N, C-alpha and C positions, 0 to 999 in steps of 0.2 A: 609393439609386447608391454604387458604393463608391466610396472615396475612395484614392490612389495618389500615392505619395510626389512632389511638384512638385522640380525641383531651385533652387536658391537663385537662379538667373538668371532660369528662366523666372518661376521672379516677380516678380521684380525689375522682366523686363522686360512681364509684362503690366499692374505697378502704370503701371509710364511709359505702358505703350498707352494705359491709360485717361483718363490725362490731357492724350493728345495724341492724342483722336477726328477720322475726317474731317468733313469737312461733312456729306457723307452716313452715316456710322455716327450721327453724334449726331443725325440728324436720324431714323431710324431706333431709337435708342436712347430718344429722347423718345416713340413712340411706343407701345414693349413694354416701356417700365421700370416697375416698381410697377405687376405683370401688370395694366397699361391692356390689353393684347391678349386681351380675352372670356378674361379671370383668367388666362394665362398666365401662370408665373413664368421670364422667361430673364435670364437673366448675362453681364455683358462681359465679354470679353476674360479667358476660363476657359480654366486652360492643364485640357489632355485630353492622354493620353498623349502625351504631349514635343510638344507643338503648342499655339499661343495661339490658343482660337476667338472668331475676334468677337465670337459671340452664341448663347448657349445653352438650350437650356431642360434642363432633366437630368430631369424629371419624363415626358419624353414620345423623351427622346435626340434631338436635335431641336439640328443648329448651321447656326444662318447665316450667311455667308459675304458682305460687302461686297466687293466687290474694284473697284480703278481698271484704267488701259490697261495698264500694267505686267504683266497678270494677262492677256495676251493673247499674250507671247512665247512662246515653245516651249518655251525652259529655265525660264520660269513653270508654263508650264502642266504640262510636267512633274513639278513639284516639286506642287503645285496634288496633281497623279490620285495623287502617291504619299500624302501626306499625306490624301485623302478615302480612300484604300484603307483604310490607317491605322486613324482614326479611324473608319469603316464595318464594320473587324472587332473594334471593340471593340461595332457595337449601335449608332453614333450611324449617323444620317439628316443626309445634308449638303445644305446649297441654297447654290445661289448667285447670286447679284444681284449686278448691275453698277451702278456709282455712278448712273450716269445713270436709273437704275432709278427708285433711290430715291430721285433727289432732282427727279425729274419725276414722278411715278409712286405716290407711296409708298402710297397705299389697296390700287391692283391688290400692288404687293410684300405688306403686309401680308393681304389676301387669301388670298393665295398659301399664306402661311402656315397662316394657319388652314384653309385648304381638306387641306393634304397631311396637316395633325395631325386633320382632322376624318375624312379617309379610312381613317386607320388606316397610314396609308404609314407609319409609325414601325417601333423593334422595340420591342418591351414589354421 
């Protein structure tokens, strides 16, 4: 994966976000960290293309976002679409899950991630 320059403020924000994860983010992180999910290597709060991805698997160029209710508002949906478009243009596939899905059905969330990677629905 090519490395891009990360602005110091973005790097600082990513560090801060790693220390203050939501309950849903923490639950997912505990399932995917340290190659626990089918040997896949994920990083958390990874700066990519001027944004901070909740979780990223650089090997398969998969980004996993865990969204709260604020992402249901029109202005946030517009921002998310723009962000997804930029990240997609860099070759990343973005998967979005609601907090509730992660908190109440973590097994299906993990199965979906594995299925997407297994189906080859990602960019090499």
